[in-house]
C-alpha positions in Angstrom: 94.7 87.0 127.8 91.7 87.8 125.3 92.5 89.2 122.3 90.0 90.4 120.0 90.0 89.3 115.9 90.8 91.9 113.6 87.2 90.8 112.3 85.9 91.9 115.4 87.8 95.3 115.8 86.6 96.3 112.4 83.1 95.6 112.9 83.0 97.5 116.4 84.3 100.4 114.5 82.0 100.1 111.9 79.3 100.1 114.8 80.7 103.5 116.3 80.9 105.4 113.3 77.6 104.8 112.1 75.9 105.5 115.7 73.9 108.9 115.5 76.2 110.9 118.0 79.2 110.1 115.6 78.0 112.1 112.6 80.1 113.8 110.0 79.6 117.2 111.6 80.9 115.8 114.8 84.0 114.4 113.0 84.9 117.7 111.3 87.5 119.7 113.2 86.4 123.0 111.6 83.0 122.8 113.3 83.9 122.1 116.7 84.0 125.3 119.0 87.0 127.7 119.1 88.3 131.1 120.0 87.0 133.8 118.0 88.7 136.7 116.6 88.0 140.2 117.9 87.8 143.3 116.0 88.6 143.7 112.0 92.3 144.5 110.9 93.3 145.6 107.5 96.7 145.6 106.2 98.3 148.6 105.1 102.1 147.8 104.1 103.9 144.6 103.9 107.8 144.4 104.1 109.9 141.5 102.8 113.3 142.8 103.9 114.2 144.2 107.3 111.7 144.0 110.3 109.9 147.2 111.5 109.4 148.3 115.0 107.6 152.0 114.6 104.8 153.4 112.7 103.3 156.9 112.5 100.8 158.8 110.2 101.0 162.5 109.4 98.1 165.0 109.7 98.1 164.8 105.6 97.9 161.1 105.7 101.6 160.0 105.0 102.8 156.8 106.4 106.4 156.5 108.1 108.3 153.5 109.4 111.5 152.6 110.7 113.6 149.4 111.0 116.3 149.5 113.7 119.6 147.6 113.0 119.2 144.5 115.3 120.9 142.4 112.8 118.8 142.3 109.6 120.5 143.9 106.7 119.0 147.4 106.9 119.9 149.8 104.2 117.7 152.8 105.5 116.5 152.6 109.0 113.8 155.5 108.2 111.2 155.3 105.3 108.1 156.5 104.0 105.5 154.0 102.7 104.8 155.7 99.3 103.0 154.1 96.2 103.1 150.6 97.6 106.5 150.5 98.6 108.8 151.6 101.3 111.6 154.7 100.2 114.2 155.9 102.3 113.2 159.0 104.4 114.2 161.9 103.9 117.0 160.4 101.8 119.3 157.5 101.5 122.6 159.4 102.5 121.2 160.5 106.0 120.3 156.9 106.4 124.2 155.4 105.7 125.2 154.0 109.1 128.5 156.2 109.7 129.6 156.2 113.0 132.2 159.2 112.1 129.1 161.5 111.7 127.0 160.4 114.3 124.8 163.7 114.8 124.5 163.9 111.0 123.3 160.2 110.4 120.6 158.0 111.4 122.4 155.1 113.3 119.4 152.7 114.5 116.1 154.1 114.6 113.8 152.9 117.1 110.8 155.1 116.7 109.0 157.6 114.4 106.4 160.2 115.4 104.6 162.7 113.4 103.6 165.7 115.5 100.6 166.8 114.1 101.9 170.2 112.9 103.9 169.4 110.0 107.2 167.8 111.2 108.4 163.9 111.7 110.3 163.4 114.5 112.9 160.5 114.7 114.2 158.9 117.6 118.0 157.4 117.0 119.1 154.9 119.5 122.6 155.2 118.1 122.8 151.7 119.5 122.9 149.5 116.8 122.4 145.7 118.4 121.6 147.3 121.7 125.5 148.1 121.9 126.8 151.0 123.9 125.2 154.0 122.4 127.7 156.0 119.9 129.0 159.1 121.5 126.6 162.0 120.2 124.5 159.8 118.2 121.7 159.5 120.6 119.2 162.1 119.3 115.7 163.3 118.4 115.4 164.7 114.8 112.9 166.8 113.3 111.9 166.8 109.8 109.9 169.2 108.2 107.3 167.0 105.9 106.6 170.1 103.4 110.3 170.4 102.5 111.2 167.1 103.7 114.5 168.6 105.1 116.0 168.0 108.6 115.1 171.4 110.8 116.2 170.5 114.2 118.3 168.0 115.9 118.6 167.5 119.7 121.3 165.2 120.8 121.0 163.7 124.3 123.0 165.2 126.8 125.6 162.9 128.4 123.5 163.1 131.7 120.8 161.2 130.4 122.9 158.4 128.1 124.9 155.9 129.8 126.6 152.7 128.5 123.2 150.8 128.6 120.5 153.2 127.7 118.5 152.6 124.9 116.1 155.2 123.9 112.9 153.7 122.8 109.6 155.6 122.3 108.7 159.3 122.5 105.8 161.4 123.1 105.7 165.4 122.2 103.9 168.3 124.0 104.1 171.7 122.2 102.2 173.3 125.3 105.2 173.5 127.5 107.9 175.7 127.2 109.2 177.9 124.4 109.7 174.9 121.8 107.7 172.0 123.8 109.1 169.1 125.4 109.7 165.4 124.6 109.4 162.3 127.2 111.3 159.4 126.1 111.5 156.1 127.6 114.9 154.0 128.4 114.3 150.5 127.6 117.5 149.6 128.7 118.2 145.7 128.3 119.9 145.6 131.7 116.2 145.7 133.1 116.7 149.3 134.9 115.0 152.0 133.0 113.7 155.5 133.3 111.8 158.3 131.9 114.1 160.9 130.0 112.6 164.6 129.8 114.0 167.0 127.1 113.5 170.7 126.7 113.4 170.9 122.9 114.1 174.6 123.0 117.5 174.1 124.9 118.3 170.4 124.7 118.5 170.0 128.4 117.2 167.0 129.8 116.7 165.0 133.0 116.1 161.2 133.6 113.5 160.5 135.9 112.6 157.6 138.0 115.5 155.4 137.3 115.4 151.9 138.5 112.0 152.7 140.0 109.7 149.6 139.6 107.5 151.3 137.1 110.3 151.7 134.8 112.2 148.6 135.3 111.6 145.2 134.2 109.7 143.0 136.6 111.7 140.3 138.0 108.9 137.7 138.4 107.5 138.4 134.9 107.3 135.5 132.7 106.4 136.0 129.2 104.6 132.9 127.3 104.3 133.8 123.5 103.2 131.1 120.9 103.4 128.6 123.8 106.9 129.4 124.5 108.5 130.9 127.3 110.3 134.3 126.2 114.0 133.7 127.0 117.2 134.5 125.1 118.2 131.4 123.5 121.8 130.4 122.2 122.7 127.5 119.9 124.6 125.8 122.8 121.5 125.6 124.9 122.1 128.1 127.4 119.7 130.8 128.2 119.5 134.2 129.5 116.4 136.1 131.1 114.4 138.3 128.7 114.3 141.7 130.8 113.6 144.9 128.9 112.6 148.2 130.8 110.3 150.9 130.5 108.9 150.9 126.7 105.5 151.7 125.9 104.4 155.5 126.3 101.3 157.7 125.9 100.2 161.4 126.8 96.8 162.2 128.1 94.9 164.6 125.6 95.6 167.5 127.8 99.2 166.7 128.5 98.8 166.3 132.3 99.6 162.6 132.5 102.2 160.4 131.0 101.2 156.6 130.9 103.9 153.9 130.6 104.9 150.7 130.9 108.0 148.2 130.9 108.4 145.6 128.2 108.7 143.0 130.4 105.6 143.3 132.9 102.1 143.5 132.8 101.4 146.5 134.5 100.3 150.0 133.5 101.7 153.2 135.2 101.0 156.9 135.1 102.6 160.1 136.6 101.9 164.0 136.5 104.0 165.3 133.9 104.4 168.7 135.7 106.0 166.7 138.5 108.3 164.7 136.0 109.5 167.9 134.1 110.4 169.8 137.5 113.9 169.2 138.8 113.0 170.8 141.9 110.7 167.8 142.8 112.8 165.0 144.3 113.0 161.8 143.2 111.5 160.2 146.2 108.3 162.7 146.0 108.0 161.8 142.3 108.1 158.2 143.4 105.3 158.5 145.7 103.3 159.9 142.9 103.6 157.0 140.5 100.1 155.6 140.2 99.8 151.8 139.2 96.9 151.5 137.1 96.9 147.6 137.3 97.1 144.8 134.6 97.0 145.5 131.4 98.6 142.7 129.7 102.5 142.5 128.5 102.8 145.5 125.8 105.2 146.9 123.3 103.5 149.9 122.6 101.1 152.4 124.4 98.7 155.1 122.7 96.0 157.7 123.5 93.3 159.0 121.2 91.5 162.3 121.5 89.0 160.9 123.8 91.3 160.1 126.6 91.4 156.2 125.8 94.5 154.2 126.5 95.4 151.6 123.8 97.9 148.9 125.0 99.4 146.0 122.8 99.2 142.5 124.3 102.0 140.4 122.5 101.1 137.3 124.7 97.8 137.2 123.4 97.9 138.6 119.6 95.6 141.4 120.9 95.3 145.2 121.1 93.2 146.6 124.4 91.8 149.9 125.3 91.3 151.6 128.8 88.5 153.7 128.8 87.8 157.4 131.0 85.7 154.9 133.5 88.8 152.7 134.0 86.9 149.9 132.0 89.2 147.4 129.7 88.0 146.1 126.2 89.5 144.3 123.4 90.0 146.3 120.1 91.5 143.5 118.6 92.3 139.8 118.9 93.4 137.7 115.9 96.2 135.3 115.2 97.7 137.2 112.5 98.9 139.9 115.1 102.2 138.3 115.7 103.9 140.5 118.3 101.9 143.9 117.8 104.8 146.7 118.5 104.2 150.4 118.0 100.7 151.8 118.2 99.8 155.3 116.2 96.4 156.7 115.7 96.0 158.3 112.2 93.9 161.4 111.2 91.3 158.9 109.7 90.5 157.7 113.2 92.3 154.4 112.4 94.8 152.6 115.0 97.8 151.5 113.2 100.3 149.1 114.2 103.1 146.8 113.2 103.1 143.1 113.4 106.7 142.3 113.3 107.3 138.7 115.0 109.8 139.9 117.2 109.7 137.0 119.2 110.6 134.6 116.4 114.0 136.1 115.9 117.1 134.0 115.9 118.3 135.0 119.6 115.2 133.7 120.9 115.2 130.3 119.1 118.7 128.8 119.6 120.0 130.8 116.8 117.2 130.0 114.1 115.3 133.0 112.5 111.8 131.3 112.3 110.0 134.6 111.3 108.0 134.5 108.1 107.9 137.2 105.6 106.0 139.7 105.3 106.1 141.6 108.4 103.0 143.6 108.1 101.6 147.1 109.2 97.9 146.7 110.2 95.4 149.3 110.9 91.7 148.8 112.9 89.0 151.6 113.6 89.8 153.6 116.8 86.9 155.9 116.1 88.7 158.9 117.6 91.6 161.0 116.2 95.3 161.1 117.7 95.6 163.1 121.3 96.5 166.6 120.3 100.3 167.8 121.0 99.5 171.5 120.9 
């Protein structure tokens, strides 16, 4: 068989490189077509310790963040971002993980929400590392931002908290009832979720749509993040499906419609809040009132603005999308730095704040190897509108 000489090969290579079509520009990878980033993101805060999930901005511009106890060393689970660093909020003592005082300590906080009327609400799962919730530990705590003191604690009653409950995110409406109502997603890792409705005056609560398709993990869903199927992956090579129930939640500006979605799903759902709150409405009637709004991408956070736009993170595509009042989706942000966009929060400055916490790079998804790269980041991007009102 003919075998070309080394001289022939070298001369042929020289001829190819010198051909006009093989220019220096064509050989330079950076000049080749590539996907473009969308939108502008600005880093607001960086964290080199525990991984944050939630962020919120008060009406005066104060920024609060939380760090659930998922395995990282978490000296405090709620903080204020102040003077370029995170500070335990409202103090270090309340952030101590002491199960002997479950109603008086933050055990593992999943979400913080400023209510637009001078208070910060803290949602405590009381379930470190997705354990069974500590008895009397799952709660909503209101802190007066003028005094930095706890002014209200609502402990979730036993009728809405079971062994697999994981309270995840909350939206508040003070136009209903004597002191308002809270809507809370149950993101049970069992995949069977629900929506908890809490009367803030009495503490009475209902859990609705339990196990409904709109609140539960999609059995057919397969998430692909950074080119890898999202599975719980153990060091011994065994795997377990990634199934997390209802997670993101948003309330329309008039308070009449609740938007929500399971974490392991790409669907967006909505339901009438009046029906959701009414214990006389049967589960069958409530389920029939749920609206499937279609595909929005896989989200770990939802938010609404004052104009009625709905924002949804998209952790598979490093993106955040917006649904306008005409039912049209657009992409607000798509950027390789948006590594697992988590909680979304619109501040009074008209910016959308969000955490990028690399959740998918935790050891539990990577054969026991933590591949997260610090720092974790809070970013913001222009949203043009302020937050949806709560009163």
